Phi, psi and omega in degrees: 000136182285160178298321181297317180296319177298320179297318180296316180292326177294319178296322177295315180297326180279354179081013181283334177226162180272170178299318180297318178296319178298318180296316178299318180295319180292319176300315179298321179296317178295322179291331183283340182278137179291148180294146180275146180287145177285121178212196179295146181298143179294132179256155180299147178298145180157186183283125178294144181250336186221147169259124183249137172236115180238124179229127175241132184206166178253126181233112180053045177081353180258132176284129179233159184218136174245128181223105183248131179233106183255123176295128178296335177298328176297319176297316180299314181297321179297321179293318179294323178290329180299333178293341180271351182283131180300149182304319181298322180293320179295320178299317179294319179295319177299319179297318179293318178299317180297318178298329181274001178090016179247092182280081184232132180260106181296337179289342180270355181282113181238151179305322181292330175290322181296320180297322177293321178296314181297321179297320179288324177299327181301333183257001187255135172231126177251127177230134179229119178260132177232165180299325185253015178163192176210161183229136176227133175236125184201168177254152175220000000 
């Protein structure tokens, strides 16, 4: 509940305004607020459990949908397992990633970095609108 709405209800409770005046003020307050964009429903604060990728698009006249739900615990486990991979294997994997155009150093991936990334993902929503569909990436 917004502060303005609380103030209006407090004035009503104290008898400073009538019910009709309170109703008019609340209606005016709602009209003054910009409409919210339709997106994923707000989830209660807490630790995110999944990374979701939802894509809806039209392919040759047919509506199609991609819905991927990746447990964030899987990412955490993968980072912890990466610590067990020998350095030579990581070097080869980094070289292959680099050849493919992904300049990423797997040796720099640490569990504490992943937790910071997951925390930021928790607050991030990526939305892409296209003529033939849309894409949403978010945590839940």
